[in-house]
TIGU-370739 format. One record per residue: x, y, z of N, C-alpha, C, O in turn; residue in one letter. Coordinates in steps of 0.02 Angstrom, whole numbers. Each point is the difference from the previous one (the first is absolute). Layout:
    neast   nnorth      nup   caeast   canorth     caup    ceast   cnorth      cup    oeast   onorth      oup   type
        X        Y        Z        X         Y        Z        X        Y        Z        X        Y        Z      a
...
This chain:
    neast   nnorth      nup   caeast   canorth     caup    ceast   cnorth      cup    oeast   onorth      oup   type
      603      167     -818      -65        32      -10      -56      -47       21        9      -61        3      m
      -66       90       13      -59       -38       20      -53        8      -54      -22       56      -14      l
        2     -112      -16      -49         2      -54      -51      -56       10        9      -43       43      t
      -63       45      -83      -48       -54        2       33      -67      -16      -16      -51       29      l
       64       52      -75       35       -62      -18       40      -27       59        5      -60        9      d
       25      105       32       38       -24       57      -45      -30       53       20      -46       36      s
      -81       72      -29      -49       -30       46      -21      -68      -26       -6      -47       38      v
       -5       42     -104      -18       -65      -29       57      -50        8      -12      -59       11      r
       74       82      -17       57       -44       11        2      -25       72       16      -58       13      d
      -34      102       34       -3       -20       70      -54      -53       11        9      -46       40      a
      -65       52      -76      -52       -51        4       28      -68      -18      -12      -49       35      v
       50       46      -88       30       -64      -21       50      -25       52        3      -61       12      r
       34      106       19       51       -20       48      -30      -30       64       27      -47       28      q
      -83       74       -6      -30       -22       63      -56      -50      -10      -29      -25       48      i
       13       10     -111      -55       -46      -15       11      -68       31       54      -29       -6      s
     -105        3       39        5       -64       33       32        3       69        0      -50       36      g
       26      108      -18       31         9       66      -44       47       42      -23      -19       54      i
       13       79      -78      -46        46       34      -72      -22      -13      -15      -29      -52      a
      -29       43      100      -70       -17       -9      -34       51      -47       16       59        2      h
      -61      -83      -44      -46        44      -35      -58       12       48      -43      -43        8      v
       43      100       24      -46        13       55      -71       15      -26       -8       23      -56      t
      -42      -37       97      -69         9      -23      -21       73       -5       29       43       33      p
      -78      -31      -74      -33        66       -4      -68       -7       35      -41      -41      -21      v
       30       79       73      -61        -5       40      -48       56      -18       21       56      -16      l
      -85      -71       19      -51        51       -9      -51       -7       57       -5      -53       32      t
      -33      106      -21      -51         0       53      -56       48      -19       13       59      -12      s
      -73      -84        8      -56        44      -16       -9       53       54      -19       57      -14      r
       31      -77       77       -5        49       54       50       56       -9      -16       59       10      t
       77      -76      -29       51        50      -12      -18       44      -60        9       61        2      l
      -34      -92      -55      -21        39      -58      -53       51       18        3       58      -21      d
      -52      -79       61      -53        46       21       28       56       43      -19       58       -8      d
       65      -75       52       30        50       44       40       51      -39       -2       60       14      l
       39      -84      -64       45        43      -39      -34       31      -61       29       44      -32      c
      -89      -66       16      -35        23      -60       43      -11      -62        9       44      -41      e
       19     -105       36       44       -17      -55        6      -76       -3      -23      -35       45      a
       53       10     -100       19       -70       -4       72       -5       21       44       27      -33      r
      -32      -61       88       67        -2       31       28      -70       -6      -32      -50       16      v
       95       47      -39       35       -64       -8       63        1       43       43       42       -9      f
      -40      -88       55       53        -1       51       52      -54      -17      -16      -59        0      l
       77       80      -13       55       -47      -12       30      -19       67       33       40       32      k
      -46     -102      -10       14       -21       69       70      -27        8       11      -60        2      a
       37      106        4       70       -20        9       15      -24       71       56      -22       14      e
     -105       26       30        7       -32       66        4      -76       -7       19      -35       47      n
      -39        8     -106        5       -71      -13       64      -18      -38       10      -58      -20      f
       34      106       10       64       -13      -33       46      -36       48      -11        2       60      q
       63      -34      -86       52       -29       43       26       54       48        7       58      -20      r
        6      -75       80       20        42       57      -54       49       20       11       43       43      i
      -70      -47      -75      -56        41       21       -1       70      -28      -37       43       25      g
       77      -29      -77        2        68      -28       31       -2      -70       34      -47      -19      a
      -46      101      -19       23         6      -69       76       -1       -6       26      -13      -54      f
        9       26      108       73         9       -3       37      -61      -27       55        7      -26      k
      -85      -66       32       35       -59      -25       12        4      -74       50      -25      -25      f
      -96       57      -11        6         3      -73       66       33      -21       37      -28      -41      r
      -23       87       68       60        35      -19       64      -33       25       49       -5      -36      g
      -51      -18       99       60       -31       28       20      -63      -39       59      -10      -15      a
     -108      -31        0       17       -62      -37       22       16      -71       44      -33      -27      y
      -75       83       -4       20        18      -68       74       19       -4       33      -16      -49      n
       -9       50      101       70        21        1       47      -55       24       50      -14      -33      v
      -66      -17       89       46       -49       30        7      -61      -43       55      -29       -4      i
     -108        8      -29        4       -61      -42       43       10      -61       18      -48      -34      s
        0      109       18       43        15      -58       74        8       19       42        8      -44      r
      -26       -9      109       69         9       22       44      -58      -22      -24      -57       -8      l
       88       71       -2       47       -52      -18       19      -43       60      -14       18       57      g
       47      -74      -71       19       -48       53       45       33       52       -8      -13       60      a
       55       54      -81       45        32       47      -37       46       48       14        0       60      d
      -61       40      -86      -39        44       42      -44      -39       48       -6       18       59      e
      -23      -72      -82      -42       -41       43       42      -33       55      -23       -6       56      l
       83      -14      -72       43       -31       50       19       49       55        5      -20       59      n
        6       83      -77       18        50       50      -59       22       42        8       18       58      r
      -67      -18      -86      -60        19       36      -24       69      -19       33       37      -36      g
      -93      -19       62      -31        64      -15      -17       36       64       -2      -29       54      v
      -11       94      -60      -22        39       57      -54       50      -23       -3       17      -59      t
      -38        4      107      -53        48      -15      -19       35       64       17      -23       55      a
      -52       80      -62      -28        35       58      -74        7      -10      -23       14      -55      w
      -16      -25      109      -72        -2       -7      -34        0       68       29      -25       49      s
      -90       52      -46      -40        -3       60      -35      -68        8      -28      -14       52      s
       30      -26     -104      -30       -65        9      -16      -41      -62       23      -57       -6      g
      -61       84      -41      -22       -40      -57       56      -13      -50        8      -56      -25      n
       31      107        9       58       -11      -44       50      -45       34       33      -41      -33      h
      -27       47       99       45       -43       38      -19      -73      -10       43      -42      -15      a
     -107       27       22      -23       -69       -8        8      -23      -72       20      -57      -13      q
      -34      101      -34        5       -17      -71       71      -17      -19       12      -49      -36      a
       36       89       60       70       -13      -15       23      -64       34       36      -41      -30      v
      -56       32       92       20       -60       37      -24      -63      -35       38      -47       -9      a
     -102       45      -11      -27       -59      -33       30       -9      -69       18      -56      -18      l
      -12      110      -20       28        -6      -68       72      -25        3       20      -41      -41      s
       19       67       88       69       -23        7        2      -74       16       40      -37      -29      a
      -81       16       76       -2       -72       18      -19      -43      -60       29      -53      -10      a
      -77       75      -28      -23       -38      -59       54       -4      -53        3      -48      -39      m
       40      100       37       54         2      -50       64      -33       26       50       -1      -35      a
      -52      -26       95       58       -32       29       51       48       29       59      -17        6      g
      -82       77       13       45        50       27      -19       15       73      -43      -33       29      s
       76       83        0      -15        22       68      -15       75        0       20       36      -47      t
      -54      -13       99      -20        71        3       14       28       69      -10      -33       51      a
       35       95      -50        8        39       61      -43       62       -7        9       39      -46      t
      -56      -30       92      -50        52       -6        7       52       55        6      -17       59      i
       -6       81      -78        0        56       47      -72       21       11      -34       21      -47      v
       11      -25      110      -70        16       16       -3       49       57       44        0       44      m
      -95       43      -42       -7        46       57      -16      -39       63      -34      -51       -2      p
       59       76       58       -9       -35       64      -73       -6       19      -19      -45       37      a
      -23       91      -63      -71        -2       17      -42      -33      -55      -61        9       -3      d
       93      -47      -41      -37       -36      -52      -49      -49       34       16      -27       52      a
      -74       16      -82      -47       -48       28       33      -68       13       34      -26      -43      p
      -44       -1      102       32       -62       19      -18      -57      -47       41      -44      -13      e
     -103       45      -13      -19       -53      -46       43        1      -63       15      -52      -28      s
        4      113        5       41         6      -60       73      -20       14       32      -31      -42      k
       -8       48      101       68       -20       19        4      -76        5       46      -31      -26      v
      -96        1       59       -1       -73        8       -4      -36      -67       34      -50      -11      a
      -74       77      -34       -6       -31      -66       65        5      -39       20      -47      -34      a
       13      105       38       64        10      -35       52      -50       24       35      -31      -39      t
      -31       24      104       46       -50       29      -21      -71      -19       42      -43      -11      r
     -108       33        8      -25       -66      -17       20      -23      -70        6      -59      -13      g
        4      107      -32       23       -16      -68       76       -9       -3       28      -10      -54      y
        5       15      112       71       -14        3       46       60       -1       61       -9       -2      g
      -88       70        5       42        59       -4       29       19       68      -29      -14       52      a
       87       46      -55       28        33       59      -28       70        3       -2       35      -51      e
      -21      -13      110      -30        67        8       45       43       43       22      -20       53      v
       -9       81      -77       36        50       39      -45       61        6      -31       22      -49      q
       27        5      110      -48        54       14       33       69       -1       60        7       11      f
     -101       44      -24       21        70        5      -59       40       29      -57      -23       -1      y
       71       83       25      -52        46       25      -24       42      -58       39       39      -29      d
     -103      -45       10      -25        35      -59        1       76        8       -2       36      -49      r
        4      -12      112       -2        72       11       70       31        5        7       61       -9      f
       43     -101       22       69        27        6       50      -35      -45       54       27      -13      t
      -71      -86      -12       47       -38      -41       -8       12      -74      -47       32      -22      g
       94      -59      -16        0         5      -73        3      -70      -28       54      -31       -2      d
     -111        4      -19       -2       -70      -21       39      -12      -64       30      -53       -8      r
      -30      101      -37       37        -9      -62       76       -1       13       36      -40      -29      e
      -13       83       74       71         1       17       20      -66       32       54      -27      -14      a
      -97        2       58       14       -63       33        1      -57      -50       43      -44        3      m
      -91       43      -50       -2       -51      -50       60        3      -47       28      -51      -19      g
       -8      112        1       59         8      -44       64      -23       34       44      -28      -32      n
      -40       40       98       59       -23       38        2      -76        2       53      -29      -11      t
     -109       -2       24       -3       -73        0       20      -29      -68       37      -49       -4      l
      -62       80      -49       15       -23      -67       75        4      -14       30      -46      -28      a
        0      102       48       72         9      -12       42      -48       41       48      -29      -26      a
      -66       19       88       39       -43       45       -6      -74      -19       48      -38        8      e
     -107       17      -31      -12       -71      -12       -4      -19      -74       -7      -58      -17      r
       10      108      -27       -5       -14      -71      -70      -20      -21       -9      -38      -47      g
      -41       66       81      -70       -17      -13      -28       42      -57       21       57      -10      l
      -69      -84      -26      -35        37      -53      -60       34       31      -41      -32       33      t
       34       97      -44      -56        38       28      -62      -10      -44        3        7      -61      i
      -58      -23       94      -65        -6      -34      -43       57       27      -31       -8       52      i
       29       65      -87      -37        58       26      -74      -13        4      -27      -41      -38      p
       -8       74       85      -72       -11        5      -39       28      -59      -55      -23      -15      p
       83       73      -19      -37        28      -58       45       33      -51      -20        8      -58      y
       81       12       75       43        37      -46       38      -47      -47       62       -2        1      e
      -99      -34      -42       29       -48      -47      -54      -14      -52      -56      -17       18      h
       73       23      -81      -51       -10      -52      -27      -71        0      -58      -11      -17      y
      100      -38       36      -24       -69        4      -51      -10       55      -47      -38       -6      g
       58       74       62      -49        -2       55      -66       30      -24      -53      -29       10      i
       57       87      -40      -61        34      -24      -37      -43      -51      -61       -5        3      m
       98      -25      -49      -32       -42      -51      -36      -59       33      -56      -17      -19      a
       89      -14       68      -31       -55       35      -64       21       35      -51      -35       -3      g
       53       92       37      -60        24       35      -56       16      -49      -59      -10       15      q
       77       34      -74      -50        17      -50      -38      -59      -27      -52        9      -32      g
       77      -70       44      -36       -59      -25      -68       -8       34      -45      -30      -29      t
       37       57       89      -65        -4       34      -52       38      -39      -55      -25      -12      a
       72       87       -8      -48        40      -39      -12      -30      -69      -56        0      -25      a
      108      -27       -6       -8       -31      -65      -47      -59        3      -43       -8      -43      l
       50      -34       95      -46       -56        9      -72       24        7      -46      -27      -30      e
       37       78       71      -66        28       13      -33       22      -66      -57      -18      -14      l
       93       58      -25      -28        28      -61      -11      -53      -54      -49        5      -37      l
       93      -54       34      -10       -53      -50      -59      -44       18      -29      -32      -43      e
       12       29      108      -57       -41       21      -67       36       -9      -48      -30      -24      e
       45       94       42      -65        34        1       -8       53      -55      -55       26      -10      i
      109      -11      -26       -6        48      -54        9       72       22       27       13       54      g
      -48       33      -95       13        71       10      -34       27       62      -56      -18       16      q
       92       63       18      -26        34       59        0       75      -12       39       26      -41      l
      -82        9       77        2        73       -1       58       26       41       33       48      -19      d
      -21      -81       76       57        20       41       25      -60       41      -36      -48       12      e
       99       54        8       32       -51       41       31       35       60       40       46       -7      l
      -58      -69       67       24        29       63       52      -45       31      -11      -60       10      r
       70       89        4       58       -38       21       33       34       60       13       60       -3      v
        1      -97       56       36        31       57       71       19      -19       32      -35      -40      p
       -8       90       68       68        23      -14       39        5       65      -21       33       48      i
       78      -67      -45       49         7       53       62       31      -31        5       61       -7      g
       42     -104      -13       57        25      -38      -16       13      -73       36       36      -34      g
      -91      -66       10      -23        14      -68       10      -55      -50      -18        8      -58      g
       46      -66       78       14       -53      -48      -62      -33      -27       -4      -14      -60      g
      -45        0      104      -62       -31      -23      -36       45      -48      -25      -22      -52      l
       21       87       68      -34        47      -45       37        7      -66      -31        1      -53      m
       97        3       55       39         8      -62      -12      -59      -47      -12        9      -60      a
       15      -70       87      -12       -59      -41      -72       -4      -23      -13      -17      -58      g
      -34       33      103      -71        -3      -17      -19       51      -53      -35      -16      -48      s
       60       78       57      -16        52      -48       30      -14      -69      -32       13      -51      a
       92      -41       50       32       -18      -63      -41      -53      -36      -11        4      -61      t
      -11      -55       98      -40       -52      -31      -68       26      -22      -22      -14      -56      a
      -11       51      101      -68        23      -14       -3       50      -58      -41       -7      -45      a
       85       57       46        1        50      -53       25      -31      -66      -19       23      -54      k
       61      -74       60       22       -34      -60      -56      -36      -35       -3       -2      -62      g
      -43      -27      101      -58       -35      -29      -56       48      -18      -29       -5      -54      l
       15       51      100      -57        46       -8       24       71       16       -5       21       57      f
       29       16     -106       29        67       13      -47       48       35       23       46       33      p
      -89      -56      -38      -46        47       31      -18      -15       71      -38       37       31      g
       65      -91       -3      -17       -18       69       26       52       48       55       27       -9      i
      -93      -12       61       20        49       51       35      -37       57      -29      -44       31      r
       92       62      -18       38       -33       53       -3       44       62       21       58        0      m
      -47      -86       54       -7        36       63       42      -34       53      -12      -58       19      v
       62       93        5       40       -25       56      -34       15       66      -40       47        5      g
       55      -87       45      -30        10       66       55       -2       53       39      -47        3      v
      -39       98       39       48         4       55      -37       13       65      -55       28        0      e
       84      -49       57      -28        20       64        9       75        9       48       29      -24      p
      -95        2       57        0        73        8       66       25       28       24       54      -19      e
        5      -91       66       63        22       32       61      -13      -43       55       24       16      a
      -63      -62      -70       58       -18      -41       -9       19      -73        1      -43      -44      g
      -12      108       32      -18        24      -67       59       25      -40       -5       51      -35      d
       61      -85       39       60        23      -35       -8        0      -76       24       45      -34      d
      -58      -96        7       -9        -2      -73      -48       54      -23       12       32      -51      t
      -66      -22       87      -47        52      -19       35       68       -1       -9       39      -47      r
       47      -24       99       36        64        2       51        5      -56        9       52      -30      r
       24     -108       16       53         0      -51      -29       12      -69       28       39      -39      s
      -84      -71       23      -32        11      -65      -22       72       -7        7       31      -53      i
      -35       -3      107      -22        70       -2       59       48      -10       -7       51      -33      a
       64      -68       63       59        43       -4       40      -12      -64       40       43      -19      a
      -50      -99      -13       39       -16      -60       69      -27       16       41       -7      -45      g
      -28       -7      108       64       -29       21      -11      -38       65      -50       11       35      e
       98      -55      -18       -9       -40       60        4       44       62       45       41        9      r
      -94      -52       35       -6        37       62        7      -49       58      -34      -52        1      v
       76       68       47        9       -44       59      -42       26       58       -4       60       12      q
      -29     -106       23      -41        17       58       29      -34       62       46      -40       -5      i
      -74       56       62       20       -34       62      -24      -72       -2      -45      -17      -38      a
       76      -25       79      -21       -70        3      -75       -3       16      -21       25       52      v
      -19      -55      -96      -73         1       10      -22      -37       62       25      -54       15      p
      -72       83       21      -31       -32       58      -68      -26      -22      -50       36        5      d
       48      -98      -28      -60       -29      -28       -2      -74       15       52      -32        8      t
     -112        3       -5       -6       -72        9       21      -38      -62       14      -60        3      i
      -10       95      -60       19       -32      -64       76       -5       -4       31       38      -36      a
       -2      -84       74       73        -3        7       34      -16      -66       58       19      -10      d
      -92      -52      -36       29       -16      -65        4       60      -47       29       -5      -54      g
      -58       61       75        1        61      -41       34       57       39      -23       57       -1      q
       77      -75       34       34        48       43       59       35      -33       45       23       35      g
      -43      -20     -102       55        33      -34        0       75       16      -52       32        5      a
      113       -4        1        7        72       13        8       40      -64      -12       60       -1      e
       32      -94      -53       10        33      -64       -8      -52      -55       22      -57        9      i
      -53       75      -65       -7       -49      -54       68      -22      -26       50       37        4      p
      -47      -97      -31       61       -22      -32       15       42      -62      -45       27      -31      g
      109      -21       16       19        41      -59      -26      -32      -64      -28       34      -43      e
       39     -100       36      -23       -34      -60      -76       -4       -3      -30       12      -52      l
        0      -30      108      -73        -7        0      -34       67      -12      -51        3      -35      t
       78       51       63      -31        65      -11        6       21      -72      -45       34      -27      f
      100      -53       -6        7        17      -70      -55      -31      -43      -21       29      -49      g
       -3      -88       70      -56       -32      -35      -66       30       22      -42       18      -41      v
       33      -12      106      -66        20       27      -18       72      -15      -59       15       -8      n
      108       29        4      -17        70      -15      -29        7      -71      -36       47      -14      r
       52      -95      -30      -27         1      -68      -67      -35       -6      -42       20      -40      r
       32      -73       80      -57       -45      -12      -56        4       52      -56      -22      -14      l
       70       50       72      -51         4       52      -43       62       -9       26       55       -7      v
      -91      -64        6      -46        55      -13      -20       37       64      -15       59       -3      d
       14      -94       59      -20        31       63       24      -44       58       11      -60       -9      a
       -3       92       67       16       -37       61      -51       18       53       -6       59       19      v
      -30     -108        6      -49        11       53       31      -18       67       44      -43        4      d
      -68       75       48       23       -13       68      -56      -31       40      -59       17       -9      l
       76      -63       55      -49       -30       44       26        4       72       60       -3       12      v
     -106       11       34       17         5       71        7      -70       30      -22      -49      -30      t
       54       45       88        5       -64       34      -69      -28       16      -11      -60       -5      d
      -35      102       25      -68       -23       15      -34      -30      -61      -34      -50        5      d
       45       81      -64      -29       -27      -61       32      -67      -18      -34      -45      -25      q
       99       40       37       34       -64      -13      -30      -55       44      -13      -55      -24      i
        2       70       87      -29       -49       46      -69      -20      -23      -18      -59        3      i
      -22      107      -25      -67       -16      -25        3      -45      -61      -42      -45       -8      e
       90       56      -35        8       -42      -59       21      -71       20      -24      -49      -28      a
       69       44       76       20       -66       25      -60      -37       30       -9      -60      -11      m
      -32       96       49      -59       -31       30      -50      -22      -53      -29      -54        5      a
       20       96      -57      -45       -18      -55       25      -63      -35      -39      -46      -15      f
      104       44        2       28       -58      -34      -10      -64       41      -15      -53      -28      a
       22       59       93      -10       -59       43      -73      -20        4      -17      -58       -7      f
      -27      107       18      -71       -14        9      -35      -23      -64      -38      -47        1      d
       52       82      -56      -39       -11      -61       36      -40      -54      -31      -36      -38      r
       97       43       35       38       -37      -50       31      -64       27       22      -44      -38      l
      -21       39      105       27       -59       35       75       -9      -12       24      -56       -7      k
       12      113        4       73        -3       -8       32       47       51      -31       46       26      i
       95      -60      -11       38        40       47       50       42      -39       38      -26      -41      v
      -38       92       53       48        45      -30       40       35       54      -26       16       53      l
       90       -6      -66       40        43       43      -17       73      -16      -30       13      -52      e
       48       34       95      -17        70      -14       22       24      -69      -39       31      -36      p
      102      -44       18       23        23      -66      -38      -35      -56       -8       29      -54      s
      -14      -90       66      -37       -37      -51      -70       25      -10      -32      -17      -50      g
        8       59       97      -69        24       -3       -7       72      -22      -56       25       -6      a
      112       10       -6       -5        72      -14      -36       14      -66      -40       47       -4      t
       53      -87      -47      -33        12      -64      -75      -15        5      -41       34      -31      a
       24      -85       69      -71       -14       12      -32       58       37      -56       21      -17      l
       89        5       68      -27        57       37      -11       59      -46      -50       37        6      a
       95      -27      -53       -5        58      -44      -61       -3      -45      -32       51      -14      s
       14     -111       -9      -59        -5      -43      -64        2       41      -51       23      -24      v
       54      -48       86      -58         3       44      -18       71       20      -58       17        7      m
      110       25        2      -12        67       27       14       55      -50        5       59       19      f
        1      -75      -84       17        51      -48      -58       51       -7      -58      -18        7      r
       77       80      -19      -49        54       -3      -36        4      -67      -60        9       -3      e
       98      -15      -51      -28        10      -67      -19      -67      -30       43      -42      -12      h
     -108       33       -1      -24       -63      -24      -34        7      -68      -36       49      -13      r
       48      -97      -30      -33        -2      -65      -34      -68       -6       34      -52        1      a
     -100       50       -6      -36       -63       -3       25      -46      -55       17       22      -55      p
      -16      -87       71       15       -53      -49       74       -2      -20       17      -35      -48      n
       26       70       83       71        -7      -14       24      -70       17      -27      -33       45      q
       78       10      -81       33       -64       15       67       18       32       44       30      -32      r
      -36      -49       95       59        20       39       37      -62       25      -30      -44       31      i
       94       42      -45       43       -53       26       34       24       63       18       59        6      g
       -8     -104       41       32        16       64       50      -56       15      -18      -59       -2      v
       79       77       18       49       -51       20        2       -3       76       18       48       34      i
      -38     -106       -7        7       -14       71       70      -29        9       11      -59      -16      l
       35       99       41       70       -17       -8       27      -52       49       52      -30      -13      s
      -87       17       69       26       -51       45      -44      -12       60      -45       39       16      g
       58      -96       17      -40       -19       58       41      -21       60      -23      -39       41      g
       85       64      -36       45       -21       54      -10       42       63       36       48       12      n
      -85      -68       27      -12        32       64      -13      -55       51      -40      -46      -12      v
       74       50       69       -8       -51       52      -68        5       34      -33       52       -3      g
       13     -106       34      -66        -2       33       -7       53       53      -52       34        2      l
      102      -25       40       -5        49       54       -6       70      -28      -41       40       24      q
       81      -24      -74       -3        67      -30      -67       11      -34      -29       54        5      r
        4     -105      -39      -65         6      -33      -55       14       51      -43       42      -11      f
       45      -78       66      -50        11       53        4       70       28      -51       32       12      r
      113       -8        0        9        68       27      -31       52      -47      -32       47       23      e
       43      -56      -88      -26        49      -48      -76       -4       -7      -33       51      -12      l
        5     -111       19      -71        -9      -10      -42       25       59      -60       12       -8      m
       88       -5       67      -39        22       58      -32       67      -11      -60        7       10      v
       99       45      -32      -33        65      -13      -49       -3      -58      -48       38       -2      p
       60      -84      -46      -46        -4      -57      -67      -27       21      -51       14      -33      a
       48      -52       87      -61       -30       23      -30       37       60      -54      -18       23      k
       89       69        2      -23        34       61      -62       41      -15      -27       32       45      a
């Protein structure tokens, strides 16, 4: 089960290892959004994204035999890096299944942490089947990107840190891919403040969670065509959806153009670099339709892993 206590236990497990990331504010952003906005900057986390929290929470608890055999995971990039670094820190090895079109900066970083990378075609391949085959053949322990309560609890530590630092919020906006960050965040936030409004954010082309919540069951969509590669899930996780269908109050969608504008704003005014998936929650608060003056809104900036060339390519239309 996933509870506030399990998120607090994850805090103890990763304490002194994961960074306590800063909370950023901007008067310009507040004026633009007509609210008080608090940004949890997970782009400053180890490996440049929140994913380290969950991966380390799980891998650091493995027994000696599991660590000796090694671990495996599938990921477009951030979970890959998180597992690779966590395994290395725990004295283990990692084999990562990544899409062939994963950003080169994320592939290079994953290899840089010592992992072996095996590629698949995201449009024709089955990454879970490939990962399960590797695990069976090599005796590896699977570290899922989100379908694990320990992963969710670890990810939820970001929201818990935010709320314990700044106090009660009217709402918390969290990007949703497979749903692990939202599941952990919502569990922590509603556990502390039951009246908080949890708003998930998805790219417009990847609205599997929004459709699933509306339908009351998991809905599978086509592989999303979006710049937000970290939110390319085709269907919510079974475990994560079980949590999110109870705790998420709404799911907002943002376009690729809005994501680019949020990335540009973050660079120009906040002086930070966000990857597309890391900027979706910021985009949602910048472009939200329904506004209530003086609201206190939390936003999780989930990561900053974007290479220089890709960042430049995305910023050209934003400045045109």
